[in-house]
Backbone as a ProteinNet text record, in pm:
[ID]
protein_1_A
[PRIMARY]
MADYIMDLRKAVGSRPLIVPGSVVIIYDDKRRVLLHRRSDNGCWGFPGGVMEIGESFEDTARREAFEETGLSVGKLTLLGLLSGKDTFYEYPNGHQVYDATAVYATSDVTGVFQAVGSESLDINYFDLGDLPQNISPPDEAIFHKFVLHVDE
[TERTIARY]
515.5	667	732.5	815.8	927.2	946.8	939.5	948.8	1048.1	1111.1	1262.3	1242.3	1170	1198.7	1079.8	922	933.5	979.9	1076.5	1153.1	1187.2	1260.4	1356.9	1195.2	1158.3	1002	982.3	991.4	943.8	1076.5	1182	1283.5	1320.5	1272.8	1274.8	1168.7	1065.7	956.3	915.9	862.1	827.1	915.3	1065.8	1177.1	1244.3	1323.4	1338.3	1430.2	1423.6	1456.8	1536	1660.5	1710.7	1656.2	1575.6	1566.4	1619.9	1675	1726.3	1568.2	1560.4	1457.9	1488.5	1378.6	1390.7	1235.2	1218.2	1099.6	1115.3	984.6	994.5	937.3	968.5	872.6	844.8	701	673.6	584	600.3	546.8	523.7	370.7	387.9	406.4	367	381.7	319.2	228.8	223.1	283.1	355.7	465.1	356.7	229.1	169.1	270.2	248.1	300	232.6	240.3	206.5	190.7	58.8	50.2	-53.3	-7.2	-70.5	-110.5	-257.7	-268.2	-267.1	-153.4	-133.8	-203.9	-221.8	-309.8	-281.6	-164.9	-84	-140.6	-107.6	-182.4	-292.4	-374.5	-496.7	-414.7	-299.1	-230	-159.7	-172.4	-99.8	31.7	129.4	249.6	298.1	420.2	517	509	502.6	537.3	722.5	726.8	828.8	817.8	943.7	951.4	1044.9	1035.5	1176.9	1314.9	1356	1453.3	1455.8	1446.9	1482.6	1618.3	1655.6	1802.3	1863.5	1991.5	2021.5	1955.1	1893.7	1897.4	1903.9	1944	2027.8	1882.9	1930.5	1817.8	1749.1	1778.7	1779.1	1627.1	1724.5	1603.7	1464.9	1551.6	1373.7	1297.8	1332.6	1258.1	1151.2	1205.3	1176	1084.9	1075.5	995.5	888.9	923.1	804.7	720.5	788.6	709.7	535.7	596.2	529.6	427.2	461	394.6	310	332	225.8	122.6	202	84.9	66.8	167.7	114.9	203.6	270.2	402.2	532.4	590.7	752.3	817.9	882.9	997	1120.7	1097.7	1261.3	1416.3	1430.8	1525.3	1528.1	1597.6	1553.7	1713.4	1645.5	1752.6	1696.5	1834	1849.6	1865.4	1799.2	1779.2	1830.7	1902.1	1879.7	1894	1906.5	1904.8	1860.7	1800.4	1748.1	1743.1	1796.8	1843.4	1843.1	1870.4	1899	1765.8	1834	1671.6	1585.1	1564.8	1487	1390.1	1402.7	1298.9	1250.4	1242.3	1200.9	1045.3	970	793.5	804.1	689.4	640.1	474.3	487	337.6	240.6	104.7	-36.2	-24.5	72.6	67.4	215.7	253.1	356.8	460.3	472.5	663.6	725.9	839.9	916	1037.8	1050.6	1176.4	1225.9	1355.2	1418.8	1571.9	1418.1	1440.3	1539.3	1613.7	1774.5	1714.2	1654.5	1557.6	1642.7	1669.6	1744.7	1594.8	1605.2	1472.5	1530.6	1413.2	1466.6	1330.5	1381.4	1249.5	1253.5	1141.8	1132.2	1007.6	1020.1	864.9	839.8	935.2	961.8	921.9	782.2	659.7	639.5	583.2	500	405.1	259.9	156.5	53.4	-1.4	-150.3	-155	-193.8	-136.2	-249.7	-227	-362.4	-355.6	-426.3	-410.9	-358.3	-290.9	-248.9	-209.4	-259.1	-234.2	-322	-231.3	-311.6	-265	-95.8	-32.7	-165.2	-230.8	-254.7	-410.2	-482.3	-598.3	-652.5	-583	-619	-496.9	-486.3	-378.7	-395.9	-373.7	-393.3	-250.2	-271.3	-143	-226.4	-160.3	-200.2	-127.9	-157.4	-86.4	-7.9	136.8	183.2	95.3	26.1	-72.2	-185.1	-243.7	-360.7	-338.5	-240.7	-210	-282.3	-317.3	-367.2	-331.4	-391.2	-395.5	-307.6	-406	-310.4	-201.6	-66.1	60.5	72.9	133	202.1	339.3	301.5	473.1	582.5	594.5	775.4	796.8	687.5	670.9	714.1	650.4	655.7	792.6	850.3	1006	1094.7	1008.9	1043.2	1002.2	886.7	793.6	891.1	896.4	1012.1	1112	1194.8	1379.8	1343.2	1280.6	1289.2	1206	1063.9	990.4	970.4	1016.1	1040.9	1157.8	1244.8	1382.1	1369.2	1266.6	1229.9	1270.5	1363.3	1412.7	1476.8	1415.5	1466.8	1424.6
1499.3	1563.1	1599.8	1601.9	1625.8	1834.5	1889.6	2055.5	2103.2	2012	2054.5	2104	1961.9	1954.5	2105.6	2150.7	2196.6	2333.4	2356.2	2491.1	2467.9	2411.7	2412.5	2455	2419	2485.3	2600.4	2644.2	2786.2	2835.5	2842.8	2852.1	2851.1	2732.2	2700	2657.5	2697.8	2647.7	2492.2	2494.4	2366.6	2265.6	2375.7	2313	2173	2090.1	1973.5	1971.8	1908.3	1864.8	1737.5	1684.6	1565.7	1517.6	1420.6	1360.9	1265.2	1227.7	1129.1	1059.7	941.7	866	745	618.2	538.2	456.5	358.5	254.2	111.3	48.4	10.6	-119.8	-285.4	-344.7	-468	-467.1	-527.7	-625.4	-802.4	-847.1	-947.9	-1060.2	-1156.5	-1276.8	-1392.3	-1530.2	-1537.5	-1499.7	-1588.2	-1478.5	-1441.8	-1340.2	-1243.7	-1208.3	-1074.7	-922.9	-850.3	-711.2	-562.6	-602.2	-435.4	-314.7	-256.6	-133.6	-26.2	114.8	176.1	304.6	372.2	417.2	566	625	805.8	889.8	971.1	1066.5	1200.7	1192.3	1270.9	1251.8	1122.7	1118.1	991.8	932.9	859.5	740.9	689.5	551.8	445.6	344.9	274.8	259.9	234.1	194.4	159.6	126.7	97.3	205.8	166.5	245	335.3	444.9	527.4	679	728.6	880	944.6	1073.9	1158.3	1143.8	1160.8	1154.6	1324.2	1273.1	1378.2	1460.3	1559.6	1602.5	1479.9	1457.6	1395.8	1237.7	1202.7	1052.2	993.2	823.8	758.6	673.5	605.5	552.5	423.4	386.2	309.4	395.8	488.2	525.1	587.5	640.8	710.1	555.9	459.3	386.6	309	302.3	292.6	349.7	498.1	567	648.7	627.2	638.8	529.9	386.4	273.4	296.7	352.3	338	448.4	571	689.4	644.7	576.2	559.5	412	315.2	203.3	181.1	261.3	188.4	83.9	49	-56.7	-18.9	-136.2	-55.4	-224.1	-156.7	-222.4	-246.1	-396.2	-419.4	-450.3	-614.9	-613.4	-584.1	-556.5	-445.8	-499.4	-575.2	-639.9	-485.7	-400.8	-332.1	-401.8	-392.1	-486.6	-434.5	-228.5	-168.2	-45.9	32.7	121.9	226.5	306.2	350.4	490.5	596.3	702.8	719.8	820.4	865.8	939.8	923.1	994.8	937.6	767.4	710.3	714.4	830	838.3	977.9	1034.9	1131.2	1133	1237.2	1172.7	1350.7	1411.1	1519.9	1480.3	1528.2	1527.3	1598.3	1611.3	1635.5	1803.3	1854.5	2013.4	2060.9	1963.5	2031.6	2047	1979.2	1987.6	1823.7	1904.6	1803.1	1727.5	1607.2	1551.6	1460.9	1423.1	1294.2	1215.9	1110.6	1012.8	946.9	986.2	879.8	803.4	666.4	573.3	419.5	432.8	277.4	212.7	85.1	24.3	-111.4	-138.9	-239.9	-311.8	-474.5	-542	-629.3	-580.7	-703.2	-757.5	-886.9	-950.6	-905	-855.2	-851.3	-725.2	-692.1	-620.9	-625.6	-543.1	-522.3	-443.9	-448.5	-360.7	-440.1	-340.3	-360.7	-240.1	-313.3	-200.5	-205.7	-5.3	67.6	181.5	252.6	374.3	480.1	518.9	648.8	773.2	894.2	1027	1061.4	1144.9	1227.3	1158.3	1094.9	1040.4	904	844.2	735.9	706.9	666.8	668.9	505.3	442.8	313	190.8	95.7	-20.7	-164.4	-227.2	-417.6	-465.9	-602.3	-698.8	-718.3	-752.6	-791.7	-939.6	-1026.6	-1094.9	-1050.5	-1069.7	-1066	-1075.5	-1117.8	-1158.1	-1106.8	-1000.5	-947	-830.7	-701.2	-610.4	-518.6	-387.9	-330.5	-261.8	-149	-117.6	25.9	105.2	214.1	258.2	154.9	195.2	324.2	382.5	521.5	515	595.8	619.6	548.2	653.7	637.7	494.1	404.8	285.4	177.3	203.4	128.1	102.1	96.5	87.4	-10.7	21.4	-43.6	-189.4	-228	-311.5	-398.7	-297.2	-445.5	-498.4	-379.9	-451.6	-501.8	-507.1	-547.2	-634.8	-626.1	-698.8	-843.5	-903.5	-1044	-1138.1	-1008.6	-1026.4	-1027.3	-982.1	-984.3	-1167	-1191.8	-1300.8	-1320.6	-1370.6	-1387.4	-1526.7
554.7	499.4	615.1	641.2	721.6	719.2	850.4	797.9	723	778.3	680	544.7	504.2	345.3	285.7	406.5	392.4	377.6	495.2	499	304.1	289.1	151.9	89	78.4	-48.2	-46.7	94.2	75.8	15.4	28.6	-64.2	-204.7	-274.5	-401.5	-492.2	-387.2	-469.3	-541.5	-615.9	-663.8	-697.2	-811.8	-797.2	-781.4	-860.2	-772.5	-658.2	-560.5	-474	-494.1	-449.1	-386.8	-256.6	-176.1	-121.8	-18.2	52.1	51	196.5	169	230.9	262.6	343.4	326.5	310.5	278.2	273	294.3	395.5	426.1	392.1	313.1	286.8	405.2	423.3	514.6	477	513.4	506.8	608.1	608.2	702.4	664.4	734.5	701.9	617.2	527	417.8	302.4	327.1	185.2	137.7	184.2	160.8	229	144	138.7	255.3	316	350.1	281	253.8	170	237.4	259.5	258.3	188.4	187.8	88.4	133.2	30.4	69.9	68.1	164.8	163.6	60.1	-23.2	-97.1	-215	-231.3	-416.6	-417	-337	-336.4	-380.1	-392.5	-405.2	-353.7	-348.5	-271.7	-241.2	-139.3	-167.5	-38.4	16.8	117	188.3	292.4	428.7	371.7	427.5	406.7	388.6	388.3	383.9	358	375.7	421.1	571.5	519.9	629.7	737.5	815.9	895	932.5	997.8	992.5	1136.8	1090.1	1231.9	1189.2	1119	1120.1	1000.6	1093.9	978.8	894.5	757.8	679.7	774.3	859.9	940.3	1019.6	1111.9	1208.2	1128.5	1022.5	880.8	863.1	841.7	809.3	929.7	1072.8	1152.3	1194.3	1186.4	1252.2	1078.9	994.5	906	919.2	924.4	904.8	1058.8	1144.9	1270.1	1248.2	1198.8	1182.3	1110.2	954	888.5	939.3	968.7	984.2	1148.1	1253.2	1381.3	1455.2	1363.9	1362.2	1406.4	1491	1532.4	1469.6	1478.9	1361.6	1400.9	1432.9	1479.8	1414.1	1332.2	1268.3	1083.7	1010.9	886.2	845.1	710.3	612.3	490.1	462.3	339.6	234.3	88.1	-8.7	-109.8	-66.8	-173.1	-175.6	-273.9	-295.1	-404.7	-405.8	-533.1	-588.6	-675.3	-743.9	-839.6	-892.5	-1061.9	-1073.7	-1257.5	-1321.4	-1308.3	-1320.6	-1302.2	-1133.8	-1067.3	-932.6	-889.1	-1057.9	-1048.4	-1057.5	-912.7	-922	-883.4	-998.4	-931.3	-873.3	-762.1	-679	-767.7	-693.7	-730.3	-755.2	-639.3	-600.2	-642.3	-749	-838.2	-769.5	-655	-622.6	-680.1	-693.3	-811.3	-703.6	-668.5	-618	-700.4	-694.7	-756.1	-598	-569.4	-447	-423.1	-347.8	-316.1	-198.6	-192.6	-86.5	-70.1	82.6	86.4	137.7	54.4	36.6	176.9	264.7	339.2	352.9	409.2	420.5	552	628.1	779.4	759.4	835.1	901.8	1056.3	1050.1	1252.6	1310.5	1324.1	1319.2	1495.2	1540.7	1690.8	1672.4	1690.9	1751.2	1629.8	1602.5	1530.9	1429.9	1260.6	1153.9	1175.9	1170.7	1087.4	1028.8	926.6	936.4	1038.8	1081.6	1132.7	1104.7	1158.9	1109.7	989.5	953.8	813.3	689.1	681.7	584.5	518.6	576.7	507.1	555.8	426.5	395.8	481.5	422	439.4	468.5	531.7	525.3	493.6	466.1	426.3	377.4	406	342.3	197.1	90.4	-42.3	-95.9	-121.8	-180.5	-303.2	-385.3	-494.5	-555.8	-615.4	-716	-723.7	-640.5	-583.7	-564.8	-642.1	-520.7	-645	-564.1	-617.1	-715.2	-845.2	-952.8	-955.5	-824.5	-820.5	-763.5	-763.1	-713.2	-721.8	-615.4	-607.5	-726.4	-767.3	-888.5	-869.5	-737.8	-679.5	-614.5	-602.6	-549.9	-619	-770.2	-875.3	-881.8	-870.1	-914.4	-772.5	-695.6	-551	-614.8	-617.6	-667.4	-802.8	-820	-993	-942	-882	-821	-712.2	-633.9	-487.8	-449.5	-474.1	-411.5	-471.4	-524.6	-536.2	-512.8	-468.5	-400.8	-249.3	-204.7	-14.6	11.9	88.2	114.1	264.5	361.3	482.3	538.8
[MASK]
++++++++++++++++++++++++++++++++++++++++++++++++++++++++++++++++++++++++++++++++++++++++++++++++++++++++++++++++++++++++++++++++++++++++++++++++++++++++

């Protein structure tokens, strides 16, 4: 999580924050989606995260994808935005957020995917008909609204 958010947490504690960020649906030539198992809640989700000061949504998407998967992202297609009361989430540590998320899709990646850093415990491509059971709650709406509409 960005230092900026941690600084805000020092001031407001666990109260809800509106958090802008980006998510990238990365898919391969077999139409499988790349998911990583998150270290903060142990669930599977898309690469993505919180915007840092001065970043664009696209910058955030590319940075987070690289930090969490080791993949460099090329062309991104904006699928849409998610925000509002349905994006509320309380993390296991009690921190509450309302996400405002730009959702992108791509198959334009280079590098070798691997769980990188402290944010990812595991990483793999999954068929849409064989997704893991424990999808990260903030990513459930993304699956329902956008994953079947990835069309490049």
